[in-house]
KESEMAR-248244 format. One record per residue (C-alpha): residue number from 1; residue in one letter; y, x, z. Coordinates in Angstrom, 1 decimal, m for minus. Layout:
N
  keke  semi       Y       X       Z
   NUM     A       Y       X       Z
...
This chain:
616
  keke  semi       Y       X       Z
     1     X    66.8   192.1    78.2
     2     X    63.8   192.9    80.5
     3     X    63.7   196.7    81.0
     4     X    59.9   196.7    81.2
     5     X    59.6   194.9    77.8
     6     X    62.1   197.3    76.2
     7     X    60.1   200.2    77.6
     8     X    56.8   198.8    76.2
     9     X    58.2   198.0    72.8
    10     X    59.7   201.5    72.6
    11     X    56.5   203.2    73.4
    12     X    54.6   200.9    71.0
    13     X    56.9   201.7    68.1
    14     X    56.9   205.4    68.9
    15     X    53.1   205.5    68.9
    16     X    52.9   203.5    65.7
    17     X    55.2   205.9    63.8
    18     X    53.6   209.0    65.3
    19     X    50.0   207.9    64.4
    20     X    51.0   207.2    60.8
    21     X    52.6   210.6    60.6
    22     X    49.5   212.3    62.2
    23     X    47.1   210.7    59.6
    24     X    49.4   211.9    56.8
    25     X    49.7   215.5    58.0
    26     X    46.1   216.0    59.3
    27     X    44.6   216.5    55.7
    28     X    47.3   219.1    55.1
    29     X    46.1   221.2    58.0
    30     X    42.5   220.7    57.0
    31     X    43.3   221.9    53.4
    32     X    45.2   224.9    54.4
    33     X    48.5   223.1    53.7
    34     X    47.4   222.2    50.1
    35     X    48.5   218.8    48.8
    36     X    46.0   216.1    48.4
    37     X    45.6   212.9    46.4
    38     X    47.1   209.9    48.2
    39     X    44.8   206.9    47.1
    40     X    45.3   203.3    47.9
    41     X    42.0   203.3    49.8
    42     X    43.3   206.1    52.0
    43     X    46.6   204.3    52.6
    44     X    44.7   201.1    53.7
    45     X    42.4   203.3    55.8
    46     X    45.4   204.8    57.6
    47     X    46.7   201.4    58.4
    48     X    43.3   200.3    59.7
    49     X    42.8   203.5    61.8
    50     X    46.3   203.2    63.3
    51     X    45.6   199.5    64.1
    52     X    42.4   200.6    65.9
    53     X    44.3   203.2    67.9
    54     X    47.0   200.7    69.0
    55     X    44.3   198.0    69.8
    56     X    42.4   200.4    72.0
    57     X    45.6   201.5    73.8
    58     X    46.3   197.9    74.5
    59     X    42.8   197.3    75.7
    60     X    43.1   200.3    78.0
    61     X    46.4   198.9    79.2
    62     X    48.2   202.1    78.4
    63     X    51.6   200.4    77.8
    64     X    51.6   199.1    81.4
    65     X    51.3   202.6    83.0
    66     X    54.2   203.7    85.1
    67     X    55.3   207.2    84.0
    68     X    58.0   207.4    86.6
    69     X    55.5   209.3    88.6
    70     X    53.0   211.6    86.9
    71     X    49.4   211.4    88.0
    72     X    46.1   212.8    86.7
    73     X    44.7   209.2    86.6
    74     X    47.3   208.2    84.0
    75     X    46.5   211.3    81.8
    76     X    42.8   210.6    82.2
    77     X    43.2   207.0    81.0
    78     X    45.2   207.9    77.9
    79     X    42.7   210.7    77.1
    80     X    39.8   208.2    77.4
    81     X    41.6   205.7    75.1
    82     X    42.3   208.4    72.4
    83     X    38.7   209.6    72.4
    84     X    37.3   206.1    72.4
    85     X    39.6   205.1    69.5
    86     X    38.6   208.1    67.5
    87     X    34.9   207.6    68.2
    88     X    35.2   204.0    66.8
    89     X    37.2   205.3    63.7
    90     X    34.5   208.0    63.1
    91     X    31.7   205.4    63.2
    92     X    33.6   203.2    60.7
    93     X    34.5   206.2    58.5
    94     X    30.9   207.5    58.5
    95     X    29.3   204.2    57.7
    96     X    31.7   202.7    55.2
    97     X    34.3   205.1    53.8
    98     X    32.6   208.4    53.6
    99     X    32.4   208.4    49.8
   100     X    35.5   206.5    49.1
   101     X    37.8   208.3    51.5
   102     X    37.0   211.9    50.6
   103     X    40.5   212.9    51.5
   104     X    39.8   212.3    55.2
   105     X    37.2   214.9    55.9
   106     X    35.5   215.4    59.2
   107     X    37.8   218.5    59.9
   108     X    40.8   216.3    59.1
   109     X    39.7   213.7    61.5
   110     X    39.1   216.3    64.2
   111     X    42.6   217.7    63.6
   112     X    44.1   214.3    63.7
   113     X    42.5   213.6    67.1
   114     X    43.7   216.9    68.6
   115     X    47.3   216.3    67.3
   116     X    47.1   212.8    68.8
   117     X    46.0   214.1    72.2
   118     X    48.9   216.6    72.1
   119     X    51.3   213.9    71.1
   120     X    50.4   211.4    73.8
   121     X    50.4   214.0    76.5
   122     X    53.7   215.4    75.4
   123     X    55.4   212.0    74.9
   124     X    54.2   210.6    78.3
   125     X    55.3   213.8    80.0
   126     X    58.7   213.6    78.4
   127     X    59.0   210.0    79.6
   128     X    58.1   211.1    83.1
   129     X    60.7   213.8    83.0
   130     X    63.3   211.4    81.9
   131     X    62.5   209.0    84.7
   132     X    62.4   211.9    87.3
   133     X    65.6   213.6    86.3
   134     X    67.8   211.2    84.4
   135     X    66.9   207.6    84.8
   136     X    66.2   207.9    88.5
   137     X    69.4   209.8    89.0
   138     X    71.3   207.2    87.1
   139     X    69.7   204.4    89.1
   140     X    70.3   206.1    92.4
   141     X    74.0   206.6    91.5
   142     X    74.2   202.9    90.7
   143     X    72.3   201.9    93.9
   144     X    74.1   204.4    96.2
   145     X    77.4   202.5    96.4
   146     X    77.4   202.2   100.2
   147     X    78.8   199.0   101.7
   148     X    81.8   200.3   103.6
   149     X    84.1   198.9   106.3
   150     X    87.5   200.4   106.9
   151     X    88.9   200.4   110.5
   152     X    92.6   200.0   110.2
   153     X    94.3   197.7   107.7
   154     X    97.5   199.7   107.4
   155     X    98.8   202.0   104.7
   156     X    96.0   204.6   105.2
   157     X    93.3   201.9   104.9
   158     X    94.9   200.5   101.7
   159     X    95.0   204.1   100.3
   160     X    91.3   204.5   100.9
   161     X    90.6   201.2    99.2
   162     X    92.7   202.3    96.1
   163     X    91.4   205.8    95.9
   164     X    87.7   205.6    97.0
   165     X    86.6   202.4    95.4
   166     X    85.4   204.0    92.2
   167     X    81.7   204.4    91.5
   168     X    82.0   208.1    91.4
   169     X    82.8   208.2    95.1
   170     X    79.8   206.1    96.2
   171     X    81.8   203.6    98.3
   172     X    81.9   199.8    98.0
   173     X    84.7   198.6   100.3
   174     X    83.7   195.1   101.5
   175     X    86.1   194.7   104.4
   176     X    88.7   195.9   106.8
   177     X    88.8   195.4   110.6
   178     X    92.0   195.4   112.5
   179     X    93.5   194.1   115.8
   180     X    96.7   192.7   114.3
   181     X    96.7   188.9   114.2
   182     X    99.1   189.0   111.2
   183     X    96.5   190.9   109.2
   184     X    93.2   189.3   110.3
   185     X    92.1   186.8   107.7
   186     X    94.4   188.2   105.0
   187     X    93.3   189.9   101.8
   188     X    94.2   193.5   100.7
   189     X    93.6   193.8    97.0
   190     X    90.9   191.1    97.3
   191     X    89.2   192.6   100.3
   192     X    89.2   190.6   103.5
   193     X    90.5   191.8   106.9
   194     X    88.3   191.0   109.9
   195     X    89.0   191.4   113.6
   196     X    89.4   192.2   116.3
   197     X    88.1   195.8   116.5
   198     X    86.1   195.1   119.6
   199     X    83.8   192.9   117.6
   200     X    83.1   195.6   115.1
   201     X    79.4   195.7   115.6
   202     X    79.1   192.0   114.8
   203     X    81.1   192.5   111.7
   204     X    78.9   195.5   110.7
   205     X    75.8   193.3   111.0
   206     X    77.4   190.3   109.2
   207     X    78.6   192.3   106.2
   208     X    75.5   194.6   106.1
   209     X    77.7   197.7   106.5
   210     X    76.3   201.2   105.8
   211     X    79.5   203.2   106.2
   212     X    82.5   203.0   108.5
   213     X    85.7   204.9   107.7
   214     X    88.2   205.1   110.6
   215     X    91.6   205.1   108.9
   216     X    94.1   205.4   111.8
   217     X    95.9   208.7   111.3
   218     X    98.8   207.7   113.5
   219     X    96.7   206.4   116.4
   220     X    96.4   208.5   119.5
   221     X    93.3   210.4   120.5
   222     X    92.6   207.8   123.2
   223     X    92.6   204.9   120.6
   224     X    90.3   206.9   118.3
   225     X    88.0   207.5   121.2
   226     X    87.9   203.8   122.1
   227     X    87.0   202.8   118.5
   228     X    84.4   205.5   118.2
   229     X    82.8   204.4   121.5
   230     X    82.5   200.8   120.3
   231     X    80.5   201.6   117.2
   232     X    76.7   201.5   117.2
   233     X    75.9   204.7   115.3
   234     X    72.3   203.7   114.9
   235     X    73.2   201.2   112.2
   236     X    75.9   203.1   110.2
   237     X    77.4   206.5   109.2
   238     X    80.9   206.9   110.7
   239     X    83.6   209.0   109.1
   240     X    87.3   209.4   109.8
   241     X    90.4   210.6   107.9
   242     X    92.4   213.4   109.4
   243     X    96.0   213.3   110.8
   244     X    98.9   212.5   108.5
   245     X    99.9   216.1   108.0
   246     X    96.4   217.2   106.9
   247     X    96.0   214.1   104.8
   248     X    99.1   214.9   102.8
   249     X    97.9   218.4   102.0
   250     X    94.4   217.6   100.9
   251     X    92.2   215.4    98.6
   252     X    91.3   212.2   100.5
   253     X    87.6   212.2    99.6
   254     X    87.3   215.9   100.5
   255     X    89.1   215.4   103.8
   256     X    86.9   212.7   105.1
   257     X    84.7   214.0   107.9
   258     X    82.1   212.7   110.3
   259     X    83.1   211.7   113.8
   260     X    82.4   214.7   116.1
   261     X    81.9   215.0   119.8
   262     X    85.4   216.4   120.2
   263     X    86.8   213.1   118.9
   264     X    85.3   211.4   122.0
   265     X    87.1   213.5   124.6
   266     X    90.1   211.3   124.6
   267     X    92.7   214.1   124.5
   268     X    94.7   215.4   121.6
   269     X    94.8   218.9   120.4
   270     X    97.6   221.1   121.8
   271     X   100.3   222.2   119.4
   272     X   101.2   225.8   119.2
   273     X   104.5   227.6   118.4
   274     X   103.3   229.2   115.2
   275     X   106.6   231.0   114.5
   276     X   106.6   232.4   118.0
   277     X   103.0   233.5   117.6
   278     X   103.8   235.2   114.3
   279     X   106.6   237.1   116.0
   280     X   104.2   238.1   118.8
   281     X   101.3   239.3   116.6
   282     X   102.9   240.4   113.3
   283     X   102.9   244.1   112.7
   284     X   101.0   244.8   116.0
   285     X    97.7   246.5   116.6
   286     X    95.5   244.0   118.4
   287     X    92.3   244.8   120.3
   288     X    89.8   242.0   121.1
   289     X    87.0   242.9   123.5
   290     X    83.9   240.7   123.3
   291     X    85.1   240.1   119.8
   292     X    81.8   238.9   118.5
   293     X    81.4   236.1   121.0
   294     X    82.4   232.4   120.6
   295     X    85.8   232.9   122.1
   296     X    86.4   236.5   120.9
   297     X    85.5   235.8   117.3
   298     X    87.8   232.7   117.1
   299     X    90.7   234.8   118.7
   300     X    90.1   237.3   115.9
   301     X    90.2   234.6   113.2
   302     X    93.4   233.2   114.6
   303     X    95.1   236.6   115.1
   304     X    94.5   237.4   111.4
   305     X    96.5   234.3   110.5
   306     X    99.6   236.0   112.0
   307     X    99.5   239.3   109.9
   308     X    98.7   242.0   112.5
   309     X    99.1   245.6   111.6
   310     X    95.5   246.2   112.6
   311     X    92.8   244.2   114.4
   312     X    90.1   246.1   116.4
   313     X    87.0   244.0   117.2
   314     X    85.0   245.6   120.0
   315     X    81.7   244.3   121.3
   316     X    78.4   245.6   122.6
   317     X    76.4   242.9   120.7
   318     X    76.3   244.1   117.1
   319     X    74.6   241.0   115.6
   320     X    77.3   238.5   116.1
   321     X    80.0   241.1   115.3
   322     X    78.2   241.8   112.0
   323     X    78.1   238.1   111.2
   324     X    81.9   237.9   111.9
   325     X    82.5   240.9   109.7
   326     X    80.6   239.3   106.8
   327     X    82.5   236.0   107.3
   328     X    85.9   237.7   107.3
   329     X    85.0   239.8   104.2
   330     X    84.0   236.7   102.3
   331     X    86.9   234.5   103.5
   332     X    89.7   237.0   102.6
   333     X    88.0   238.1    99.4
   334     X    88.1   234.4    98.3
   335     X    91.8   234.2    99.4
   336     X    92.5   237.4    97.5
   337     X    94.2   238.8   100.6
   338     X    93.9   242.2   102.1
   339     X    93.4   242.5   105.9
   340     X    93.1   245.6   108.1
   341     X    90.5   245.3   110.7
   342     X    87.8   247.5   112.3
   343     X    84.5   246.5   114.0
   344     X    83.4   248.9   116.8
   345     X    80.3   248.7   118.9
   346     X    80.7   249.7   122.5
   347     X    80.7   248.4   126.1
   348     X    83.7   247.8   128.4
   349     X    81.6   249.5   131.1
   350     X    81.8   252.8   129.3
   351     X    85.1   254.5   130.1
   352     X    84.5   257.3   127.7
   353     X    83.9   254.9   124.8
   354     X    87.0   252.9   125.8
   355     X    89.0   256.2   125.9
   356     X    87.9   256.9   122.3
   357     X    89.0   253.4   121.1
   358     X    92.4   253.4   122.9
   359     X    93.3   257.0   121.9
   360     X    92.4   256.3   118.3
   361     X    93.9   252.9   117.7
   362     X    96.5   252.6   120.5
   363     X    96.5   248.8   120.7
   364     X    99.7   247.0   121.4
   365     X    98.0   243.7   122.5
   366     X    94.6   243.3   124.2
   367     X    92.7   240.1   124.5
   368     X    89.9   240.8   127.0
   369     X    87.0   238.3   126.3
   370     X    84.1   240.6   127.2
   371     X    82.2   239.2   130.2
   372     X    79.0   237.8   131.5
   373     X    79.6   234.0   131.9
   374     X    76.4   232.2   132.6
   375     X    76.3   231.0   136.2
   376     X    72.5   230.8   136.8
   377     X    71.8   234.2   135.2
   378     X    74.5   236.0   137.2
   379     X    73.1   234.4   140.4
   380     X    70.0   236.5   140.0
   381     X    71.7   239.5   138.4
   382     X    74.8   240.0   140.5
   383     X    74.9   243.8   139.9
   384     X    75.4   243.1   136.1
   385     X    78.2   240.7   136.9
   386     X    80.0   243.4   138.9
   387     X    79.4   246.1   136.2
   388     X    80.5   244.0   133.3
   389     X    83.1   241.6   134.7
   390     X    84.7   243.6   137.5
   391     X    84.4   247.2   136.4
   392     X    84.7   246.3   132.7
   393     X    88.0   244.5   133.3
   394     X    89.3   247.4   135.5
   395     X    88.4   249.9   132.8
   396     X    90.2   248.0   130.0
   397     X    93.3   247.3   132.3
   398     X    93.4   251.0   133.2
   399     X    93.3   252.1   129.5
   400     X    96.0   249.5   128.6
   401     X    98.3   251.2   131.1
   402     X    97.3   254.7   130.1
   403     X    98.0   254.1   126.4
   404     X   101.1   252.0   127.0
   405     X    99.9   248.7   125.6
   406     X   102.5   246.0   125.6
   407     X   100.3   243.2   126.9
   408     X    96.8   242.5   128.1
   409     X    95.5   238.9   128.4
   410     X    92.3   238.2   130.4
   411     X    90.1   235.2   129.5
   412     X    89.3   233.6   132.8
   413     X    87.5   230.4   133.8
   414     X    87.9   227.3   135.9
   415     X    84.9   228.6   137.9
   416     X    87.2   231.2   139.4
   417     X    88.9   228.5   141.4
   418     X    87.4   228.4   144.9
   419     X    84.3   230.1   143.5
   420     X    80.9   229.1   144.8
   421     X    78.9   231.4   142.5
   422     X    78.7   235.1   141.6
   423     X    80.1   234.6   138.1
   424     X    83.1   232.6   139.3
   425     X    83.7   235.0   142.1
   426     X    83.7   238.1   139.9
   427     X    86.0   236.4   137.4
   428     X    88.4   235.5   140.3
   429     X    88.4   239.2   141.3
   430     X    89.1   240.1   137.7
   431     X    92.3   238.0   138.0
   432     X    93.1   240.0   141.1
   433     X    92.6   243.2   139.2
   434     X    95.0   242.0   136.5
   435     X    97.6   241.0   139.1
   436     X    97.3   244.4   140.8
   437     X    97.7   246.3   137.6
   438     X   100.7   244.1   136.7
   439     X   102.3   245.2   140.0
   440     X   101.5   248.8   139.3
   441     X   102.0   249.4   135.6
   442     X   105.3   250.5   134.2
   443     X   104.3   249.9   130.6
   444     X   102.0   246.9   130.3
   445     X   102.3   243.2   131.2
   446     X    99.1   241.7   132.4
   447     X    98.3   237.9   132.4
   448     X    95.3   235.6   132.6
   449     X    94.3   232.3   130.8
   450     X    92.1   229.9   132.8
   451     X    90.4   227.0   131.1
   452     X    87.3   224.9   131.4
   453     X    84.2   224.6   129.3
   454     X    84.4   225.2   125.5
   455     X    82.6   222.8   123.2
   456     X    80.0   224.5   121.1
   457     X    80.3   228.0   122.6
   458     X    77.2   230.1   123.2
   459     X    75.3   228.7   126.2
   460     X    77.4   225.5   126.5
   461     X    75.8   222.1   126.9
   462     X    76.5   221.0   123.3
   463     X    74.0   223.4   121.6
   464     X    71.5   222.7   124.4
   465     X    71.8   218.9   124.0
   466     X    71.6   219.2   120.3
   467     X    68.4   221.2   120.4
   468     X    66.9   218.8   122.9
   469     X    67.8   215.8   120.8
   470     X    66.3   217.4   117.7
   471     X    63.0   217.9   119.6
   472     X    62.9   214.3   120.7
   473     X    64.2   214.9   124.3
   474     X    64.5   214.4   127.1
   475     X    68.1   215.5   127.4
   476     X    68.5   217.2   130.7
   477     X    71.5   216.8   133.0
   478     X    71.7   218.4   136.4
   479     X    73.4   215.5   138.2
   480     X    74.6   211.9   137.2
   481     X    78.0   212.6   138.7
   482     X    78.6   216.2   137.5
   483     X    81.8   216.5   135.4
   484     X    83.6   219.3   133.6
   485     X    86.9   219.9   131.7
   486     X    86.4   220.5   128.0
   487     X    88.3   221.9   125.1
   488     X    87.4   223.0   121.5
   489     X    87.0   226.7   120.6
   490     X    90.1   226.8   118.3
   491     X    92.1   225.0   121.1
   492     X    91.0   227.5   123.7
   493     X    91.8   230.5   121.6
   494     X    95.2   229.1   120.5
   495     X    96.0   228.8   124.2
   496     X    94.9   232.4   124.8
   497     X    97.2   233.7   122.1
   498     X   100.1   231.4   123.0
   499     X    99.9   232.5   126.6
   500     X   100.0   236.1   125.5
   501     X   103.3   235.4   123.8
   502     X   104.7   233.6   126.9
   503     X   103.5   236.3   129.3
   504     X   106.1   238.2   131.3
   505     X   103.4   239.7   133.6
   506     X   101.2   238.4   136.4
   507     X   100.9   234.8   135.2
   508     X    97.9   232.6   135.2
   509     X    98.1   230.1   132.3
   510     X    96.3   226.8   132.6
   511     X    95.8   224.1   130.0
   512     X    96.5   220.5   130.8
   513     X    93.0   219.4   129.8
   514     X    93.4   215.8   130.7
   515     X    90.7   214.0   132.6
   516     X    87.3   215.7   133.3
   517     X    84.3   214.4   131.3
   518     X    81.1   213.4   132.9
   519     X    78.3   215.5   131.5
   520     X    76.0   212.4   131.4
   521     X    78.6   210.6   129.2
   522     X    78.7   213.6   126.9
   523     X    74.9   213.5   126.6
   524     X    75.1   209.7   125.9
   525     X    77.7   210.2   123.1
   526     X    75.7   213.0   121.5
   527     X    72.6   210.8   121.5
   528     X    74.7   208.0   119.9
   529     X    76.3   210.3   117.3
   530     X    72.7   211.3   116.3
   531     X    72.0   207.7   115.5
   532     X    69.5   207.3   118.3
   533     X    69.3   204.8   121.1
   534     X    69.2   205.9   124.7
   535     X    66.1   204.6   126.6
   536     X    64.4   203.7   123.3
   537     X    64.4   206.7   121.1
   538     X    65.2   209.3   123.7
   539     X    65.8   209.6   127.5
   540     X    68.1   211.5   129.8
   541     X    66.4   213.3   132.7
   542     X    68.3   214.5   135.9
   543     X    67.1   217.9   137.0
   544     X    69.2   218.7   140.1
   545     X    72.1   221.1   140.6
   546     X    71.4   224.7   139.8
   547     X    72.1   227.6   142.2
   548     X    75.9   228.2   142.5
   549     X    76.7   225.1   140.4
   550     X    79.6   222.8   141.5
   551     X    79.6   219.1   141.1
   552     X    83.3   219.1   140.1
   553     X    85.4   221.9   138.7
   554     X    89.0   222.7   139.5
   555     X    91.6   224.3   137.3
   556     X    94.6   225.0   139.6
   557     X    94.5   226.8   143.0
   558     X    97.5   224.7   144.1
   559     X    99.2   222.3   141.8
   560     X   102.4   222.8   143.7
   561     X   102.5   226.5   142.5
   562     X   102.1   225.5   138.8
   563     X   105.0   224.8   136.5
   564     X   105.2   223.9   132.8
   565     X   105.9   226.5   130.1
   566     X   107.8   225.8   126.8
   567     X   104.6   224.2   125.7
   568     X   104.2   221.0   127.8
   569     X   100.4   221.3   127.6
   570     X   100.3   224.8   129.2
   571     X   101.0   225.3   132.9
   572     X   101.7   228.6   134.6
   573     X   101.0   229.8   138.1
   574     X   102.3   233.1   139.5
   575     X   101.3   234.5   142.8
   576     X   101.9   238.1   143.9
   577     X    98.7   239.9   144.9
   578     X    98.7   242.1   148.0
   579     X    96.1   244.7   146.8
   580     X    97.1   248.2   145.7
   581     X    95.2   250.3   143.2
   582     X    93.6   252.4   146.0
   583     X    92.5   249.2   147.7
   584     X    91.0   248.0   144.4
   585     X    89.1   251.2   144.0
   586     X    87.6   250.8   147.5
   587     X    86.7   247.2   146.9
   588     X    84.9   248.1   143.6
   589     X    83.0   250.9   145.3
   590     X    81.9   248.4   148.0
   591     X    80.9   245.8   145.4
   592     X    78.8   248.4   143.6
   593     X    77.1   249.5   146.8
   594     X    76.1   245.9   147.8
   595     X    75.5   244.5   144.2
   596     X    71.7   244.6   144.5
   597     X    71.6   242.9   147.9
   598     X    70.9   239.2   147.5
   599     X    74.0   237.1   148.4
   600     X    76.2   239.9   149.5
   601     X    78.4   240.0   146.4
   602     X    79.5   236.3   146.6
   603     X    79.9   236.5   150.4
   604     X    82.1   239.7   150.1
   605     X    84.3   238.3   147.3
   606     X    84.8   235.0   149.2
   607     X    86.0   237.0   152.2
   608     X    88.5   238.9   150.0
   609     X    89.8   235.6   148.7
   610     X    90.4   234.5   152.3
   611     X    92.2   237.8   153.0
   612     X    94.4   237.3   150.0
   613     X    95.3   233.7   151.1
   614     X    96.2   234.9   154.6
   615     X    98.5   237.7   153.2
   616     X   100.5   235.4   150.9
């Protein structure tokens, strides 16, 4: 039956019943709730008056009003119809029925009109609320079944079809796409398999697809990247299921996630030796300097997974450390698990403050993440790079030896390789500091972890590109050929902890990060993932290399010096450093004295690197 006709008939019947009731109860209110004589004339009059009310409502077209959306015009129209109808009734009553219908006094008529106004306002408002909160919600749920295409016609794709086809999930599976000739053209539970995958955009257009689910949990990262790169995100929302291990542990609908920029890097996540890490961390006191930063905070999260005796989070920037503290409190409260950790504000530049921390907590393991890392900023503030990176690392290394820490791990950078900027040069010297202390200390094993750019860390290109895209662009890239190695934050921090477990002293650990990624390709993928079209919705602008910036980054000083560890994704390089502690002290004094002279810091550190190379 036509829904509009049902609605009109329903309102008509409701009004008819309500008006009859109103004319019966109005005299009661007028007579102070005393009963009255119900004559035949009055009964006929009620029918006539109700007929007039309904006729006027029809003439005012009240039953065609849409109450899905409330408006003052609708209320004004029904008020006008009620007043008009009652005016007509009053004229008829005054001229014809005044003597015969004594029961219906003027006060009763006035009360009837007021009750009628309240009724029509209340009834129409109730209808409007129904449409707004119930009917519209129901209709939206019915209409929100998104036409969905599944990439991969294997067991995972069939599972999605079986488990997510219900209306409660909002998916309407209308097709599969696969490369297998044996599957293309076949039906899986009545749903056709299309192909090949490289024609996916044509299939999306043909089937009017709104949602794509990539169901290839056994495919390698490179294959996932290939599929993701094919899809035109402007037309559809793209989700993917996790790997098999994660999928078996979780609800399928809950585990679906959107494609992220990390999925387009073409390199799988490294696997860590969790049992070895547990043995390394469990029951130990762990200190993380720079613990509120992107890398430091993730190290803290992962360390807590391995049951340390005590975690000490140390950072000069209290805001991010406070946020981490609130996050940890909430997480472990929900897990009903007790953890032992302490957040301390302080700077690695301050020897006295470090002395307090080390003497109080006596850490067994130190992850040193505190540093200034932004290349352009350090080019104009070299003295700060010397104070924080060089002196800060020296201070922490010295305290580690003094208080007999077992191991200290420095978070280094690919920019320390053949450095061309102040930040990279100071971090390279930090590695020399660690190598020197490793040669000197009788108690502590010092090592370094060197990796490339981290996706989503503070100051990385990902948050910058995201902000630029949100503001409509342009997205700025320094050079069309500039490239970088990338890893995710959890991946980087897992490497740091794993290298600490491997460390025997003096090593530089380097992750096999696969092929470097062009920054312009990263920008294009982010624009694509945002559902925008390059050149039409947003542009990329090349701004030129910044001071001290390399076109290409390197991870290994000499590949020949590197060998694999027990984890095939982690390489290690070990070179004995010629400096003594007394020489380090002299170098740091020299750096401090020239730190404010433009260009002197980088020049001096590059000379030291040459001296080191000659003395090998």
